[in-house]
C-alpha positions in Angstrom: 33.2 26.8 -33.2 33.6 23.5 -35.2 34.2 25.3 -38.5 36.4 28.1 -39.6 35.1 31.6 -40.2 34.2 32.4 -43.8 36.3 35.6 -43.7 39.8 35.7 -42.1 39.2 39.1 -40.7 36.1 38.0 -38.7 37.7 36.1 -35.8 40.1 38.9 -34.9 37.2 41.3 -35.0 35.2 39.2 -32.6 38.2 38.9 -30.3 38.6 42.7 -30.4 34.9 43.1 -29.5 35.3 40.8 -26.5 38.5 42.6 -25.3 36.7 45.9 -25.6 33.8 44.6 -23.5 36.2 43.4 -20.9 38.1 46.7 -20.8 34.9 48.7 -20.4 33.5 46.5 -17.6 33.6 47.9 -14.1 35.7 46.4 -11.4 34.0 43.5 -9.5 33.5 45.5 -6.4 31.9 48.4 -8.2 29.5 46.1 -10.2 28.0 44.6 -7.1 27.3 47.9 -5.3 26.4 50.2 -8.1 24.3 53.2 -7.0 22.4 55.9 -8.9 24.7 58.4 -10.6 25.4 61.5 -8.5 24.5 65.0 -9.9 27.2 66.8 -11.9 29.9 68.2 -9.7 28.7 66.2 -6.7 31.2 64.0 -4.7 30.1 60.8 -3.1 30.5 60.9 0.7 33.5 59.0 2.0 31.3 56.9 4.3 29.2 55.6 1.4 32.3 54.8 -0.6 33.8 52.8 2.2 30.5 51.0 2.9 30.2 50.1 -0.8 33.7 48.7 -0.8 33.1 46.6 2.2 29.8 45.0 1.0 29.8 41.3 1.5 27.5 38.5 0.3 27.0 36.0 3.1 25.0 32.8 3.1 23.6 32.7 6.7 22.0 29.6 8.2 20.3 29.0 11.6 19.9 25.5 13.0 17.5 25.1 15.9 16.4 22.2 18.0 13.3 22.6 20.0 12.0 20.3 22.7 8.3 19.9 23.5 6.0 17.5 25.2 5.5 14.3 23.2 1.9 15.1 22.4 2.7 18.7 21.4 5.2 17.9 18.6 2.7 17.9 15.8 0.9 21.1 17.0 4.3 22.9 17.3 5.2 21.8 13.8 1.9 23.2 12.4 2.4 26.4 14.4 5.9 26.7 12.9 4.4 26.3 9.4 2.0 29.1 10.2 4.8 31.4 11.3 6.6 30.6 8.0 3.5 31.6 6.0 3.3 34.8 8.0 7.0 35.6 7.2 6.5 34.8 3.5 9.4 32.3 3.6 10.2 29.7 1.1 9.7 26.1 2.3 12.5 23.7 1.3 11.4 20.7 3.2 8.8 19.9 5.8 8.2 16.5 7.4 6.9 14.8 10.6 7.3 11.2 12.0 4.4 10.2 14.2 5.2 8.5 17.5 4.8 4.9 18.7 5.4 3.2 21.9 9.2 3.3 21.5 10.0 6.3 19.3 8.4 9.7 20.1 7.2 12.0 17.3 9.8 14.1 15.5 9.3 16.9 13.0 11.5 19.2 10.9 11.0 22.4 8.9 13.7 23.8 6.5 12.9 27.2 5.1 14.4 30.5 3.7 13.3 33.6 5.5 13.6 37.2 4.3 16.1 39.0 6.6 13.6 41.7 7.5 11.2 39.1 9.0 13.8 36.8 10.5 13.6 38.1 14.1 9.8 37.9 14.2 9.9 34.3 12.8 12.5 33.2 15.3 10.6 34.7 18.1 7.4 32.8 17.2 9.3 29.5 16.7 11.4 29.6 19.8 8.2 30.2 21.8 6.8 26.8 20.8 9.2 25.0 23.2 12.5 25.0 24.9 15.5 25.7 22.7 17.9 22.8 23.1 20.3 24.0 20.5 20.8 27.0 18.3 23.7 27.2 15.9 24.4 30.0 13.4 26.8 29.6 10.4 27.8 32.0 7.7 29.6 31.3 4.4 31.1 34.1 2.4 30.0 34.1 -1.2 31.3 37.5 -2.1 34.1 36.4 -4.5 31.7 34.0 -6.4 29.0 36.7 -6.7 31.3 39.4 -7.9 33.0 37.0 -10.4 29.6 36.1 -11.9 28.4 39.7 -12.0 31.6 40.8 -13.8 31.3 37.9 -16.3 27.7 38.8 -16.9 28.6 42.4 -17.6 31.4 41.4 -20.1 29.2 38.9 -21.9 26.4 41.3 -22.1 28.7 43.9 -23.7 30.0 41.3 -26.1 26.5 40.2 -27.1 25.5 43.8 -27.8 28.5 44.3 -30.0 27.5 41.1 -31.9 24.0 42.4 -32.4 25.4 45.6 -33.8 27.5 43.5 -36.2 24.3 41.7 -37.3 22.8 45.1 -38.2 25.7 46.1 -40.4 24.5 47.0 -43.9 25.8 45.1 -46.9 27.1 42.2 -44.7 27.8 38.9 -46.4 25.4 36.0 -45.7 28.2 33.7 -44.6 29.5 36.3 -42.2 26.0 36.9 -40.7 25.7 33.1 -40.2 29.0 33.0 -38.3 28.0 35.9 -36.1 24.6 34.4 -35.5 26.2 31.2 -34.2 28.5 33.2 -31.9 25.6 35.2 -30.7 23.7 32.1 -29.9 26.6 30.7 -27.9 27.1 33.9 -26.0 23.4 34.1 -25.1 23.5 30.6 -23.8 26.4 31.4 -21.6 24.6 34.5 -20.3 21.5 32.5 -19.4 23.7 30.0 -17.5 25.4 32.7 -15.6 22.1 34.4 -14.8 20.8 31.1 -13.4 23.8 30.7 -11.1 23.5 34.3 -10.0 19.8 33.7 -9.1 20.8 30.6 -7.1 23.4 32.7 -5.2 20.8 35.3 -4.6 18.6 32.7 -2.9 21.5 31.9 -0.6 22.7 35.4 0.2 19.5 37.5 0.2 17.5 35.1 2.5 18.4 33.4 5.7 18.1 29.6 5.8 16.5 28.2 9.0 16.5 24.5 9.7 14.1 23.6 12.6 14.0 20.3 14.4 11.2 19.6 16.9 11.6 16.6 19.2 9.9 15.3 22.3 11.3 16.3 25.6 13.0 13.3 27.3 11.4 12.1 30.5 13.2 12.1 33.9 14.0 8.4 33.8 15.3 8.8 30.2 17.7 11.5 31.4 19.0 9.4 34.3 22.2 7.5 34.6 20.5 4.2 34.4 18.6 5.1 31.2 20.3 2.3 29.1 19.4 -0.3 31.7 15.8 1.0 32.0 15.5 0.9 28.2 16.8 -2.7 28.2 14.1 -3.8 30.6 11.4 -1.9 28.6 12.6 -3.7 25.5 12.8 -7.1 27.2 9.0 -7.5 27.1 8.9 -6.6 23.4 11.7 -9.1 22.7 9.8 -11.9 24.5 6.6 -11.1 22.8 8.4 -11.2 19.5 9.9 -14.6 20.2 6.5 -16.0 21.2 5.0 -14.6 18.0 7.7 -16.3 16.0 7.0 -19.6 17.8 3.3 -19.3 17.1 4.0 -18.7 13.5 6.3 -21.8 13.3 3.7 -23.9 15.1 0.9 -22.9 12.7 3.2 -23.6 9.7 4.1 -27.1 11.0 0.6 -28.1 12.3 -0.8 -29.5 8.9 2.4 -31.6 8.4 2.2 -32.9 12.0 -1.4 -34.0 11.4 -0.4 -35.8 8.3 2.6 -37.4 10.0 0.3 -38.5 12.9 -2.1 -40.1 10.5 0.7 -42.0 8.7 2.0 -43.3 12.0 -1.5 -44.4 13.1 -2.0 -46.2 9.7 1.4 -47.9 10.0 0.6 -49.2 13.6 -2.8 -50.5 12.4 -1.2 -52.3 9.5 1.3 -54.0 11.8 -1.4 -55.2 14.3 -3.4 -56.6 11.4 -0.4 -58.4 10.1 0.4 -60.0 13.5 -3.1 -61.3 13.8 -2.9 -62.9 10.4 
């Protein structure tokens, strides 16, 4: 806060409320795996307790590279989009580059898939061509998730205590104003933490799949002499480009050449006339 509290006892009270909220918060591991309360006298099975303690939050990513015939790249890309719609996935990016004489078509699809539908989605996608590459990576986000959840719990308890202070009868107006400012700041922090938790949920509760679809290389492209072959194929295009440049230069100089030829002809005519005179 930029100004001092109107009452000297109010800052220590707010600090005491915050410390009380922290002391009552659960441990990070328990907050992330909280389950329904057991009936009175019942004891949680040891297996469930161990499973809860070992819960991890992983951001899993699959990177696939499919090869198809050059003319089938676009159809495979559209089929992959259809499989994505069937799996109810979230599309992060989808693009295609159409082919020309030198560069075959390429397509990509970047999505997030629910884990329950991941196997079905991968089965449909890998059936669209031959899998040239399939990499799987996982990043552990457990510490970050548990830290945010614990902070959310503490801040929520602190906010509730501030609201109870706002409802205190016979409170001074200046005190209520200070508590209201603190409550606004705490709520902003809670909203920020909730946004970060939602972003982490998108990473850990769904599997990211990045799909690249490329044209299958021809036999001659896969050979040892592929660079030489490519150079010969490019030679014709280089020659055509040079001729095109020459034509452009000739067209640009043609009017000036005509003007220069006219001036030379006029000069020669003037000299002949002068000699006769």
